[in-house]
TIRO-2110 file (N, C-alpha, C; in Angstrom, 1 decimal):
// TIRO-2110
-14.8, -5.9, 41.7, N, 1, A
-14.0, -5.1, 40.8, CA, 1, A
-13.2, -4.1, 41.6, C, 1, A
-12.0, -3.9, 41.2, N, 2, A
-11.1, -2.9, 41.8, CA, 2, A
-11.4, -1.5, 41.3, C, 2, A
-11.6, -0.5, 42.2, N, 3, A
-11.9, 0.8, 41.7, CA, 3, A
-10.6, 1.5, 41.1, C, 3, A
-9.5, 1.1, 41.6, N, 4, A
-8.2, 1.8, 41.1, CA, 4, A
-7.7, 1.0, 39.9, C, 4, A
-7.3, 1.7, 38.9, N, 5, A
-6.8, 1.1, 37.7, CA, 5, A
-7.8, 0.2, 37.1, C, 5, A
-9.0, 0.5, 37.2, N, 6, A
-10.1, -0.3, 36.5, CA, 6, A
-10.5, 0.3, 35.2, C, 6, A
-11.2, -0.4, 34.4, N, 7, A
-11.6, 0.2, 33.1, CA, 7, A
-12.5, 1.5, 33.3, C, 7, A
-13.3, 1.5, 34.4, N, 8, A
-14.1, 2.7, 34.7, CA, 8, A
-13.2, 3.9, 35.0, C, 8, A
-12.2, 3.7, 35.9, N, 9, A
-11.3, 4.8, 36.2, CA, 9, A
-10.5, 5.3, 34.9, C, 9, A
-10.0, 4.3, 34.1, N, 10, A
-9.3, 4.7, 32.9, CA, 10, A
-10.3, 5.4, 31.9, C, 10, A
-11.5, 4.9, 31.9, N, 11, A
-12.5, 5.6, 31.0, CA, 11, A
-12.8, 7.0, 31.5, C, 11, A
-12.9, 7.2, 32.8, N, 12, A
-13.1, 8.6, 33.3, CA, 12, A
-12.0, 9.5, 32.9, C, 12, A
-10.7, 9.0, 33.0, N, 13, A
-9.6, 9.8, 32.6, CA, 13, A
-9.6, 10.1, 31.1, C, 13, A
-9.9, 9.1, 30.3, N, 14, A
-10.0, 9.3, 28.9, CA, 14, A
-11.1, 10.3, 28.5, C, 14, A
-12.2, 10.2, 29.3, N, 15, A
-13.3, 11.1, 29.0, CA, 15, A
-12.9, 12.6, 29.3, C, 15, A
-12.2, 12.8, 30.4, N, 16, A
-11.7, 14.1, 30.7, CA, 16, A
-10.8, 14.6, 29.5, C, 16, A
-9.9, 13.8, 29.0, N, 17, A
-9.1, 14.2, 27.9, CA, 17, A
-9.9, 14.4, 26.6, C, 17, A
-10.8, 13.5, 26.3, N, 18, A
-11.6, 13.7, 25.1, CA, 18, A
-12.5, 15.0, 25.2, C, 18, A
-13.0, 15.3, 26.4, N, 19, A
-13.8, 16.5, 26.6, CA, 19, A
-13.0, 17.7, 26.4, C, 19, A
-11.8, 17.7, 26.9, N, 20, A
-10.9, 18.8, 26.9, CA, 20, A
-10.5, 19.1, 25.4, C, 20, A
-10.3, 18.1, 24.6, N, 21, A
-9.9, 18.3, 23.2, CA, 21, A
-11.1, 18.4, 22.3, C, 21, A
-12.3, 18.3, 22.8, N, 22, A
-13.5, 18.4, 21.9, CA, 22, A
-13.5, 19.7, 21.1, C, 22, A
-13.7, 19.6, 19.8, N, 23, A
-14.3, 18.6, 19.0, CA, 23, A
-13.2, 17.7, 18.3, C, 23, A
-12.0, 17.9, 18.6, N, 24, A
-10.9, 17.1, 18.0, CA, 24, A
-11.0, 15.7, 18.5, C, 24, A
-10.5, 14.8, 17.7, N, 25, A
-10.6, 13.4, 18.1, CA, 25, A
-9.1, 12.9, 18.3, C, 25, A
-9.0, 11.9, 19.1, N, 26, A
-7.7, 11.3, 19.5, CA, 26, A
-7.7, 9.8, 19.2, C, 26, A
-6.5, 9.3, 18.9, N, 27, A
-6.4, 7.9, 18.7, CA, 27, A
-5.9, 7.3, 20.1, C, 27, A
-5.8, 6.0, 20.2, N, 28, A
-5.5, 5.3, 21.4, CA, 28, A
-4.1, 5.7, 21.9, C, 28, A
-3.1, 5.8, 20.9, N, 29, A
-1.8, 6.1, 21.3, CA, 29, A
-1.7, 7.5, 21.9, C, 29, A
-2.4, 8.5, 21.3, N, 30, A
-2.5, 9.8, 21.9, CA, 30, A
-3.1, 9.8, 23.3, C, 30, A
-4.2, 9.0, 23.5, N, 31, A
-4.8, 8.9, 24.8, CA, 31, A
-3.9, 8.3, 25.8, C, 31, A
-3.1, 7.3, 25.4, N, 32, A
-2.2, 6.7, 26.3, CA, 32, A
-1.1, 7.7, 26.8, C, 32, A
-0.5, 8.4, 25.9, N, 33, A
0.5, 9.4, 26.2, CA, 33, A
-0.1, 10.5, 27.1, C, 33, A
-1.2, 11.0, 26.7, N, 34, A
-1.9, 12.1, 27.4, CA, 34, A
-2.3, 11.7, 28.8, C, 34, A
-2.8, 10.4, 28.9, N, 35, A
-3.2, 9.9, 30.2, CA, 35, A
-2.0, 9.8, 31.1, C, 35, A
-0.9, 9.3, 30.6, N, 36, A
0.3, 9.2, 31.4, CA, 36, A
0.8, 10.6, 31.8, C, 36, A
0.8, 11.5, 30.9, N, 37, A
1.3, 12.9, 31.2, CA, 37, A
0.4, 13.6, 32.1, C, 37, A
-0.9, 13.3, 32.1, N, 38, A
-1.9, 13.9, 33.0, CA, 38, A
-1.6, 13.5, 34.4, C, 38, A
-1.3, 12.2, 34.6, N, 39, A
-1.1, 11.6, 35.9, CA, 39, A
0.3, 12.0, 36.4, C, 39, A
1.3, 12.1, 35.5, N, 40, A
2.7, 12.4, 35.9, CA, 40, A
3.1, 13.7, 35.3, C, 40, A
2.3, 14.7, 35.5, N, 41, A
2.6, 16.0, 34.9, CA, 41, A
3.8, 16.7, 35.5, C, 41, A
4.2, 16.4, 36.7, N, 42, A
5.4, 16.9, 37.3, CA, 42, A
6.6, 16.5, 36.6, C, 42, A
6.6, 15.4, 35.8, N, 43, A
7.7, 15.0, 35.0, CA, 43, A
8.0, 15.8, 33.8, C, 43, A
7.0, 16.6, 33.4, N, 44, A
7.2, 17.5, 32.2, CA, 44, A
7.6, 18.9, 32.6, C, 44, A
8.3, 19.6, 31.7, N, 45, A
8.8, 20.9, 32.0, CA, 45, A
7.6, 21.8, 32.4, C, 45, A
7.8, 22.5, 33.5, N, 46, A
6.8, 23.5, 34.0, CA, 46, A
5.4, 22.9, 34.2, C, 46, A
5.3, 21.6, 34.4, N, 47, A
4.0, 21.0, 34.6, CA, 47, A
3.6, 21.1, 36.1, C, 47, A
2.3, 21.0, 36.3, N, 48, A
1.8, 21.0, 37.7, CA, 48, A
2.3, 19.7, 38.4, C, 48, A
2.1, 19.6, 39.7, N, 49, A
2.5, 18.5, 40.5, CA, 49, A
1.8, 17.2, 39.9, C, 49, A
2.5, 16.1, 40.0, N, 50, A
2.0, 14.8, 39.5, CA, 50, A
0.9, 14.4, 40.5, C, 50, A
-0.2, 13.8, 39.9, N, 51, A
-1.3, 13.2, 40.7, CA, 51, A
-0.9, 11.9, 41.3, C, 51, A
-0.1, 11.1, 40.5, N, 52, A
0.3, 9.7, 41.0, CA, 52, A
1.8, 9.7, 41.2, C, 52, A
2.2, 8.9, 42.1, N, 53, A
3.7, 8.8, 42.4, CA, 53, A
4.4, 8.1, 41.3, C, 53, A
5.7, 8.4, 41.2, N, 54, A
6.5, 7.7, 40.2, CA, 54, A
6.6, 6.2, 40.6, C, 54, A
6.7, 5.4, 39.6, N, 55, A
6.8, 4.0, 39.8, CA, 55, A
8.2, 3.6, 39.2, C, 55, A
8.9, 2.6, 39.8, N, 56, A
10.2, 2.2, 39.3, CA, 56, A
10.1, 1.6, 37.9, C, 56, A
8.9, 1.0, 37.6, N, 57, A
8.7, 0.3, 36.3, CA, 57, A
8.0, 1.3, 35.3, C, 57, A
8.4, 2.5, 35.3, N, 58, A
7.7, 3.5, 34.5, CA, 58, A
7.5, 3.1, 33.0, C, 58, A
8.6, 2.7, 32.3, N, 59, A
8.4, 2.3, 30.9, CA, 59, A
7.4, 1.2, 30.7, C, 59, A
7.3, 0.2, 31.6, N, 60, A
6.3, -0.8, 31.5, CA, 60, A
4.9, -0.3, 31.7, C, 60, A
4.8, 0.8, 32.4, N, 61, A
3.5, 1.3, 32.8, CA, 61, A
2.7, 1.7, 31.5, C, 61, A
3.4, 2.2, 30.5, N, 62, A
2.8, 2.6, 29.2, CA, 62, A
2.2, 1.5, 28.5, C, 62, A
2.8, 0.3, 28.5, N, 63, A
2.3, -0.8, 27.9, CA, 63, A
1.0, -1.3, 28.5, C, 63, A
1.0, -1.3, 29.8, N, 64, A
-0.2, -1.7, 30.6, CA, 64, A
-1.3, -0.7, 30.4, C, 64, A
-0.9, 0.5, 30.3, N, 65, A
-1.9, 1.6, 30.2, CA, 65, A
-2.7, 1.5, 28.9, C, 65, A
-2.1, 1.1, 27.9, N, 66, A
-2.8, 1.0, 26.6, CA, 66, A
-4.0, 0.1, 26.7, C, 66, A
-3.8, -1.1, 27.2, N, 67, A
-4.9, -2.1, 27.4, CA, 67, A
-6.0, -1.5, 28.3, C, 67, A
-5.6, -0.9, 29.3, N, 68, A
-6.6, -0.3, 30.3, CA, 68, A
-7.4, 0.9, 29.6, C, 68, A
-6.7, 1.7, 28.8, N, 69, A
-7.4, 2.8, 28.1, CA, 69, A
-8.4, 2.2, 27.1, C, 69, A
-8.0, 1.2, 26.4, N, 70, A
-8.9, 0.5, 25.4, CA, 70, A
-10.1, 0.0, 26.1, C, 70, A
-10.0, -0.6, 27.3, N, 71, A
-11.1, -1.1, 28.0, CA, 71, A
-12.0, 0.1, 28.5, C, 71, A
-11.3, 1.1, 29.0, N, 72, A
-12.1, 2.3, 29.4, CA, 72, A
-12.9, 3.0, 28.3, C, 72, A
-12.3, 3.0, 27.1, N, 73, A
-13.0, 3.5, 25.9, CA, 73, A
-14.3, 2.7, 25.6, C, 73, A
-14.2, 1.4, 25.8, N, 74, A
-15.4, 0.5, 25.6, CA, 74, A
-16.5, 0.9, 26.6, C, 74, A
-16.1, 1.2, 27.8, N, 75, A
-17.1, 1.6, 28.8, CA, 75, A
-17.7, 2.9, 28.4, C, 75, A
-16.9, 3.9, 27.9, N, 76, A
-17.5, 5.2, 27.4, CA, 76, A
-18.4, 5.0, 26.2, C, 76, A
-18.0, 4.1, 25.3, N, 77, A
-18.8, 3.9, 24.1, CA, 77, A
-20.2, 3.3, 24.5, C, 77, A
-20.2, 2.4, 25.4, N, 78, A
-21.4, 1.8, 25.8, CA, 78, A
-22.3, 2.7, 26.5, C, 78, A
-21.7, 3.7, 27.3, N, 79, A
-22.4, 4.7, 28.0, CA, 79, A
-22.9, 5.9, 27.2, C, 79, A
-22.4, 5.9, 25.9, N, 80, A
-22.8, 7.0, 25.0, CA, 80, A
-22.1, 8.3, 25.3, C, 80, A
-21.0, 8.2, 26.1, N, 81, A
-20.2, 9.4, 26.4, CA, 81, A
-19.1, 9.7, 25.4, C, 81, A
-18.7, 8.7, 24.6, N, 82, A
-17.7, 8.8, 23.5, CA, 82, A
-18.2, 8.1, 22.3, C, 82, A
-17.6, 8.5, 21.2, N, 83, A
-17.9, 7.8, 19.9, CA, 83, A
-16.6, 7.5, 19.2, C, 83, A
-16.7, 6.6, 18.2, N, 84, A
-15.5, 6.1, 17.5, CA, 84, A
-15.8, 6.3, 16.0, C, 84, A
-14.7, 6.8, 15.3, N, 85, A
-14.7, 6.9, 13.9, CA, 85, A
-13.6, 6.1, 13.3, C, 85, A
-13.9, 5.3, 12.3, N, 86, A
-12.9, 4.6, 11.6, CA, 86, A
-12.2, 5.5, 10.6, C, 86, A
-10.9, 5.4, 10.6, N, 87, A
-10.1, 6.1, 9.5, CA, 87, A
-9.2, 5.1, 8.9, C, 87, A
-8.4, 5.5, 7.9, N, 88, A
-7.5, 4.6, 7.2, CA, 88, A
-6.5, 3.8, 8.1, C, 88, A
-6.0, 4.6, 9.1, N, 89, A
-5.0, 4.0, 10.0, CA, 89, A
-5.5, 3.4, 11.3, C, 89, A
-6.8, 3.4, 11.5, N, 90, A
-7.3, 2.9, 12.7, CA, 90, A
-8.6, 3.5, 13.2, C, 90, A
-8.7, 3.9, 14.4, N, 91, A
-9.9, 4.5, 15.0, CA, 91, A
-9.5, 5.8, 15.7, C, 91, A
-10.4, 6.7, 15.7, N, 92, A
-10.3, 8.0, 16.4, CA, 92, A
-11.5, 8.1, 17.3, C, 92, A
-11.3, 8.6, 18.5, N, 93, A
-12.3, 8.7, 19.5, CA, 93, A
-12.6, 10.1, 19.9, C, 93, A
-13.8, 10.4, 20.2, N, 94, A
-14.2, 11.8, 20.5, CA, 94, A
-15.3, 11.8, 21.6, C, 94, A
-15.4, 12.9, 22.3, N, 95, A
-16.4, 13.0, 23.3, CA, 95, A
-17.7, 13.3, 22.6, C, 95, A
-18.8, 12.8, 23.2, N, 96, A
-20.2, 13.2, 22.6, CA, 96, A
-20.6, 14.4, 23.3, C, 96, A
-21.8, 14.9, 22.9, N, 97, A
-22.3, 16.2, 23.4, CA, 97, A
-22.7, 16.0, 24.9, C, 97, A
-23.0, 14.8, 25.3, N, 98, A
-23.3, 14.5, 26.7, CA, 98, A
-22.1, 14.5, 27.7, C, 98, A
-20.9, 14.3, 27.2, N, 99, A
-19.7, 14.2, 28.0, CA, 99, A
-19.5, 15.3, 28.9, C, 99, A
-19.6, 16.5, 28.4, N, 100, A
-19.3, 17.7, 29.2, CA, 100, A
-20.3, 17.9, 30.4, C, 100, A
-21.5, 17.6, 30.1, N, 101, A
-22.5, 17.8, 31.2, CA, 101, A
-22.4, 16.6, 32.2, C, 101, A
-22.0, 15.5, 31.8, N, 102, A
-21.7, 14.4, 32.7, CA, 102, A
-20.5, 14.7, 33.6, C, 102, A
-19.4, 15.2, 33.1, N, 103, A
-18.3, 15.6, 33.9, CA, 103, A
-18.6, 16.7, 34.8, C, 103, A
-19.4, 17.7, 34.4, N, 104, A
-19.7, 18.8, 35.3, CA, 104, A
-20.6, 18.4, 36.5, C, 104, A
-21.2, 17.2, 36.4, N, 105, A
-22.0, 16.7, 37.5, CA, 105, A
-21.2, 16.1, 38.6, C, 105, A
-19.9, 15.7, 38.2, N, 106, A
-19.1, 15.1, 39.2, CA, 106, A
-18.4, 16.1, 40.1, C, 106, A
-18.4, 15.8, 41.4, N, 107, A
-17.9, 16.8, 42.4, CA, 107, A
-16.6, 16.3, 43.0, C, 107, A
-16.0, 15.3, 42.6, N, 108, A
-14.8, 14.7, 43.2, CA, 108, A
-13.6, 15.7, 43.0, C, 108, A
-12.8, 16.0, 44.0, N, 109, A
-11.6, 16.8, 43.8, CA, 109, A
-10.6, 16.2, 42.8, C, 109, A
-10.6, 14.9, 42.8, N, 110, A
-9.7, 14.2, 41.9, CA, 110, A
-10.1, 14.5, 40.4, C, 110, A
-11.3, 14.5, 40.1, N, 111, A
-11.8, 14.8, 38.8, CA, 111, A
-11.4, 16.2, 38.4, C, 111, A
-11.6, 17.1, 39.4, N, 112, A
-11.2, 18.5, 39.2, CA, 112, A
-9.7, 18.7, 38.9, C, 112, A
-8.9, 17.9, 39.6, N, 113, A
-7.4, 17.9, 39.3, CA, 113, A
-7.1, 17.3, 38.0, C, 113, A
-7.8, 16.3, 37.6, N, 114, A
-7.6, 15.8, 36.2, CA, 114, A
-8.0, 16.8, 35.1, C, 114, A
-9.1, 17.5, 35.3, N, 115, A
-9.5, 18.5, 34.4, CA, 115, A
-8.5, 19.6, 34.3, C, 115, A
-8.0, 20.1, 35.4, N, 116, A
-6.9, 21.1, 35.4, CA, 116, A
-5.7, 20.7, 34.6, C, 116, A
-5.3, 19.4, 34.9, N, 117, A
-4.1, 18.9, 34.2, CA, 117, A
-4.3, 18.7, 32.7, C, 117, A
-5.5, 18.2, 32.3, N, 118, A
-5.9, 18.1, 30.9, CA, 118, A
-5.9, 19.4, 30.2, C, 118, A
-6.4, 20.4, 30.9, N, 119, A
-6.4, 21.8, 30.3, CA, 119, A
-5.0, 22.2, 30.1, C, 119, A
-4.1, 22.0, 31.1, N, 120, A
-2.7, 22.4, 30.9, CA, 120, A
-2.1, 21.7, 29.8, C, 120, A
-2.3, 20.4, 29.7, N, 121, A
-1.7, 19.6, 28.6, CA, 121, A
-2.2, 20.0, 27.3, C, 121, A
-3.4, 20.2, 27.1, N, 122, A
-3.9, 20.6, 25.8, CA, 122, A
-3.5, 22.0, 25.4, C, 122, A
-3.4, 22.9, 26.3, N, 123, A
-2.9, 24.2, 26.0, CA, 123, A
-1.4, 24.2, 25.8, C, 123, A
-0.6, 23.3, 26.3, N, 124, A
0.8, 23.2, 26.2, CA, 124, A
1.2, 22.4, 25.0, C, 124, A
0.6, 21.2, 24.8, N, 125, A
1.1, 20.3, 23.8, CA, 125, A
0.2, 20.0, 22.6, C, 125, A
-1.0, 20.5, 22.6, N, 126, A
-1.9, 20.2, 21.6, CA, 126, A
-2.1, 21.3, 20.6, C, 126, A
-1.1, 22.1, 20.3, N, 127, A
-1.2, 23.1, 19.3, CA, 127, A
-1.2, 22.5, 17.9, C, 127, A
-1.7, 23.3, 17.0, N, 128, A
-1.7, 22.8, 15.6, CA, 128, A
-0.3, 22.5, 15.2, C, 128, A
-0.1, 21.3, 14.7, N, 129, A
1.2, 20.8, 14.2, CA, 129, A
2.1, 20.3, 15.3, C, 129, A
1.7, 20.3, 16.6, N, 130, A
2.5, 19.8, 17.6, CA, 130, A
2.0, 18.4, 18.0, C, 130, A
2.9, 17.4, 18.1, N, 131, A
2.5, 16.0, 18.4, CA, 131, A
2.8, 15.8, 19.9, C, 131, A
1.8, 15.3, 20.6, N, 132, A
2.0, 15.1, 22.1, CA, 132, A
3.1, 14.1, 22.3, C, 132, A
3.4, 13.3, 21.4, N, 133, A
4.5, 12.3, 21.6, CA, 133, A
5.8, 13.1, 21.8, C, 133, A
6.0, 14.2, 21.2, N, 134, A
7.2, 15.0, 21.3, CA, 134, A
7.4, 15.4, 22.8, C, 134, A
6.3, 15.8, 23.4, N, 135, A
6.4, 16.2, 24.9, CA, 135, A
6.7, 15.0, 25.7, C, 135, A
6.2, 13.8, 25.3, N, 136, A
6.5, 12.6, 26.1, CA, 136, A
8.0, 12.2, 26.0, C, 136, A
8.7, 12.7, 25.1, N, 137, A
10.1, 12.3, 25.0, CA, 137, A
10.8, 12.7, 26.3, C, 137, A
10.4, 13.8, 26.9, N, 138, A
11.0, 14.2, 28.2, CA, 138, A
10.9, 13.1, 29.2, C, 138, A
9.8, 12.5, 29.3, N, 139, A
9.6, 11.4, 30.3, CA, 139, A
10.4, 10.2, 29.9, C, 139, A
10.4, 9.8, 28.7, N, 140, A
11.1, 8.6, 28.3, CA, 140, A
12.6, 8.8, 28.4, C, 140, A
13.1, 10.0, 28.1, N, 141, A
14.5, 10.3, 28.3, CA, 141, A
14.9, 10.3, 29.8, C, 141, A
14.0, 10.7, 30.6, N, 142, A
14.3, 10.6, 32.1, CA, 142, A
14.4, 9.1, 32.5, C, 142, A
13.5, 8.3, 32.0, N, 143, A
13.6, 6.9, 32.3, CA, 143, A
14.9, 6.3, 31.8, C, 143, A
15.3, 6.7, 30.6, N, 144, A
16.5, 6.2, 30.0, CA, 144, A
17.7, 6.6, 30.9, C, 144, A
17.7, 7.8, 31.5, N, 145, A
18.7, 8.2, 32.4, CA, 145, A
18.7, 7.4, 33.7, C, 145, A
17.6, 6.9, 34.1, N, 146, A
17.5, 6.1, 35.3, CA, 146, A
18.1, 4.7, 35.1, C, 146, A
17.9, 4.2, 33.9, N, 147, A
18.4, 2.8, 33.8, CA, 147, A
19.8, 2.7, 33.2, C, 147, A
20.4, 3.9, 32.9, N, 148, A
21.8, 3.9, 32.4, CA, 148, A
22.7, 3.6, 33.5, C, 148, A
23.6, 2.6, 33.3, N, 149, A
24.5, 2.2, 34.3, CA, 149, A
25.9, 2.8, 33.9, C, 149, A
26.5, 3.6, 34.7, N, 150, A
27.8, 4.2, 34.3, CA, 150, A
28.9, 3.2, 34.6, C, 150, A
30.1, 3.6, 34.0, N, 151, A
31.3, 2.8, 34.1, CA, 151, A
31.8, 2.8, 35.6, C, 151, A
31.5, 3.9, 36.3, N, 152, A
31.9, 3.9, 37.7, CA, 152, A
31.1, 2.8, 38.5, C, 152, A
29.9, 2.6, 38.1, N, 153, A
29.1, 1.6, 38.8, CA, 153, A
29.6, 0.2, 38.6, C, 153, A
30.1, -0.1, 37.4, N, 154, A
30.5, -1.4, 37.0, CA, 154, A
32.0, -1.6, 37.0, C, 154, A
32.7, -0.5, 37.0, N, 155, A
34.2, -0.7, 36.9, CA, 155, A
34.6, -1.1, 35.5, C, 155, A
33.8, -0.8, 34.5, N, 156, A
34.1, -1.1, 33.2, CA, 156, A
33.4, -0.2, 32.2, C, 156, A
32.9, -0.8, 31.1, N, 157, A
32.2, -0.1, 30.0, CA, 157, A
30.8, 0.3, 30.4, C, 157, A
30.3, 1.3, 29.8, N, 158, A
28.9, 1.7, 30.0, CA, 158, A
28.0, 0.6, 29.5, C, 158, A
26.9, 0.4, 30.2, N, 159, A
25.9, -0.5, 29.8, CA, 159, A
24.7, 0.4, 29.4, C, 159, A
24.1, 0.1, 28.3, N, 160, A
22.9, 0.9, 27.7, CA, 160, A
23.5, 2.2, 27.2, C, 160, A
END
């Protein structure tokens, strides 16, 4: 098993986010966006430095991240660190009472940096009535700017 980008690593990141938003629950889409923002926080206005480097295939990264987060959530559910609630539109996930004590037992600097960024994200983007997807528009607009090809580049009309 690969330790990087494994279901265990994605599950740990999801657990940090679920613990930080406790007792509120998140759906998979929110976890995907928050996970991306936590790792690439430097791409957001006034965010702390990113933990992971930018990848040229940024937009594709979100699609891959969803599957990985779902696998990570299954690890958390089996370990009793997260629970799942069915709602009309799907499923919501939350940290269990054991999650905070589990995270506090970890001494990795990386986990500490994840917790700092999760705290920043929740205090910045998780206000009542605020959708985290709105904050993610900054990142997707930046990607859009990267793939826009100007007329000067092609000697003709704009592409995209």
